[in-house]
N, C-alpha and C positions, 0 to 999 in steps of 0.2 A: 808529407815525406816525399810525395811524387806529384805530378801535374802532367795529365795527358794533353798534348797540342792539337791532335788530329782524331778522325775517327776511321782511318784507313785499315786498322787491324794490325799494321806493322809499324812500330814507332820509327821516326827518323832522328838522326843526330840532333842533339840539342833539344828536343821534344819533350824530355823526362828529367826531372831533376830527382835524384837517387840518393839515400843514405847508403853508401857503400861499404859501411863497417860491418857491424854485427850482422846485417841481414844477408851480406854476400856470404860469410861463413855458414849461417842457417841454409841458405838456398843450397849451397853445395852438399851439405849433409843430406837434406832431404831428397834430392835428385841423385846422390850417388855420384857428383862430379868430382870428387876430390881425388879421384885417380884418373880422371879424364886428361887426354893430351891437349886437346883443344875444345872450343866451344861446340856444346851438344854431341860430342864422340865419346867413346869409349877408349880405354888404352889398347895398345897392340897384345900388351899379355892378356887382357879379358877378350879379345876377339879371336885370338888363338886357342883361347880355353875353350870358347863356344862353338869354334869349329875346328875342334881337335881331330875329327876323323880324316880331314883332308892333309894328305902328307906332300902336296906338291907346292908349287911356287906361290908366293903370296905378294901383295903389294907391301909397300913399307908400312903401311898401317895395319897389316895383319890380315887383311882380306884375301879370301883364296882368288887365286889368279888361275882360272880353267884356262888352258891353251887356246889360242886363236883358231888352230886347226880343228878343235873338238866343236868350237861355237859354229864354224864354218858347217861342218858335216851335220851339226844339231838342226840346221834350217830345213834339212830334207825329213826330219823324225816327224811323225805324227803324235797327236795328242794321246791317243790311246796305246802307242808303242810306249811312250815315255812311262804312262800311268800304269802300264803293266809291270815295268821293271820295278818301280818304286813300290807297287802293291807286294811285289815278292819279297821286298826287304822289310815289309811291315810298316810303310809309309803310306797311310791310309787318308790323309787330309793334306793333299798338295796340289789340288785343282780347284780353281775358282771360275765360275762362269757367270753369264749375265751381265755383258759388258757393252759399252757403245765405242764403235771405233771409227776413225776417219776414214779408213780404207779397208774393204772387207778382205782383200786379199793379199795384204803386206805384212809378213810375220814380223815379230819383234823377238829377237834373240840375242842374249848377252848376259853379261854378269850384273847382278843386281847391287845397286848402290842404293841404300834405303834410307828414308825419311820418315819420321812421324811428327804429326801435327796434332794439336789440342785446341779447343777453344781458348781464346785469349784470357788470361789472367792479368791485369794490368801492371801489377807491381813485378809480377814474375817475368813478363814479357820485357819490361824496361831493363831489368838486370840482365837476360841473355842477351838482348840488343847491345846494351853498353859493353857487355864483356866480349862479345863477337867481334865489335868495332876495336876494342883495344888490341884484340889478338891480331887484328889485321884484315877481318871479312868486311866486305864492301857491300852497302845498300841493304836492302830488306832481308828479311830471313828466308824468304822463299826463294830467293837468288842463290843462297849458301850452297845447297845441294849440287846446283849446276856448275858452280866454281870447282867442285870435288871431282867432277866427272873426268873418265878416263877413256880413251878408245874402247869401243866394244862394251861399254857399260850400258845399264837400263836403269833409268830413275824409276824407283818404285817407291811410291808414297802412300802412307796412311792418313788420308785426309777425313778420317770417320766419315766418309760417304756425304760430305756436304757438297750440296750443288749451288743454290743460291749464296753467293757470296764466297763460295768455296773454290773459285777458279785458280788453280795454283799456278797456272801459266796461260799466256797468250800466245800470238805469234811472235812477238819479239823473243821471249824467253824459249819459244819452241826453236827458233833459228839458233838460239846460243846453244841450246842443247844439243842440236845434230851437229854443229859445229863441233862442239867438244867431244862427242861421243860416237856420232855417226849412226844413232840408234834413236828408237822411241822412248815411251814412257807408259807406265802402268800406274794409274792414279784411282785408289779408292776415294774419289771425289771428282770435281769437274774441271773443265778448262773452258777458255773464251776464245773469240776470233777462230773459228771453225773454217771460215774460207781461207784465211791468212794461213793457218797450219796445214791446210789442204794442198798448198802450193808447195811446200817443202818436200822436194822429190826424194823418196825412201823412207820418210818419216811417218810414223804411226803412233796413235793414242789409243790405249785401252781405258776408258774412264766410266764413270757411273753416268754422268750426263753433261749437257752444253749449257752454258748460261752467259748472258751478255754483261753481267755486274762483274765488278772488281772484288778482289780478295779483300776479306774484312774480318776480323775477329777472330784470326787463327795465329797460333805461335808455334815454332818449330822447337820441338822439344827432345828431338832425337835425330842424329845424323850417323849414319851406318852403325846402327844399333838394330837389334830384333825388333820386328814389327808384326802387326797383324793385317792380313789383307783378306777379308772375308773370314773364311775356315782355316786359312792357310798361317802357320807361323813361317815368316820369311827371314833369314838370316843373310846377313851382307855377304856377296860372293856367291849365292845361290845362283843357278843358270835358269834364266828365265826362257821359257818357249811360249810364245804369245800367238795363237791362231785364231781362226773365226770361231771356233767351238768356245775358247777360252783361254786361260792362262795357267800353265803348270809351274811350279817352280821344284826344280832339280837340286837337289843338294849336291855340291861339287864332286864329293866321292864317288857318286854314281854317274856324273856325265858321260864318261868314256863308255861305260858298260850300256848305257841307253843308245849310244849313237851305234854302237857295235852290234847290239841285239836289232836294232832298227834295219842297219844294213843287212843283216841276214835275212830278216824277214822280206827285205825288198829283194834281195836276190831270187828266193823262192817263189815270190809272187812273179817277177819276170819271166823265169823259167814256166812256171805253170801256165801264165797268160799266153806264152808263146806256143807251147805244146797244145793249149785248146785251140788256138787259132788255126795250127796245122793240122788239127784233127787227130793227133796222135793219141791222145785221151780223151776221156770223158769227163764231163762236170763232176760227176759222182766219183770218178778215181782222183782228181786232183783236190775236190773241196772234202777230203777226209785224211786220215791217217795213210801216208803214202805206203804202196807196196816195196819190197826190197828191189824190184825192176825198175820202179820209179827213181828209187833213191840213187840207183846206180849211173841211170840216165842223167840225174841231175849233177852228180860229180862229173861225169863226162862234159856235161854242157858247161859247167864251171871252168873245166881245164881248156875248153875249146875257145870260150869267150872272155877269159880273165884280162886279156889286152883292151877289150872293147867296153868293158862294164863300168860306169860312173860311180864304183865303189873302191875305196883304198886297197891297193895290190894286197898289203898285209893282211886285211880283212878276208879276202879271196883265198889266198894261200893257206891261212890258217884252217879255214873251213874245209878246204881240200884235203888237208892232212887229217883233219879229224874223220871225215867222212871216209877216205881211203882206208884209214887204218879200221874203221868200224865194218867196212863192207868187206874186208879180208878176213 
């Protein structure tokens, strides 16, 4: 029925001979692709259904599009601050740690574009590759997610933890990723060409390991579909916040709340640290529930410094209104 022509793990054009009649229909039924818009993806309707809590703008394929301004503000958010907001909403499994990174202090923040890989099954890999090429996809399957990237995206891949021969990218694809998205990657798998990847200014990778081998015996089974990264279920459009502690995946409907809460905490910290340096209050007064006197002082400090603080004016003014009403 088919014949494998190489051992790279990804079939090349003309390297398989496939009976594309009833086997194609069976494959579609088994994988649920009969509703898919393009190879390995789900339909816009399905993606909207899976992310129904998001009421904002979407990409044409249905993926939630958290605004660029929120993503920019998210870079200042700590993992703990984001975790606290998500925990308060009952989301207890959004963080995954134990990563290796190219750079220790280069965060990766953006919208998740997801990909799921499985160990290669020859006849299935052949059909997927053939269909992809018929639909206009170019080259090997591990390049398809890169072709789909938009500015601000983070390529997030479930590579089932494979390290040896599980290298989803090298420095060539790393440069392509950064050119398309201006961002880095999160792979439950490995990469190669560490030295070359490290030369891409602004790029970072959160991966399980490094390996010199080329990718082999892996096939792309899902693109912009729900995936699992460690203990986290990741949906397309989730906001990725990756820092040296690890990676937290923020459902888009909570992204703005996360940044606003983090900014409020930052303002309190700035005020508290300043007053401690000035000797106005003791550590025991600041590092506990504030008295009414300190709360009033904080409100006046916000009013006096609102044009100098590196926080959106709207956040500061909303906080001033709330506190003025409370203090009165």
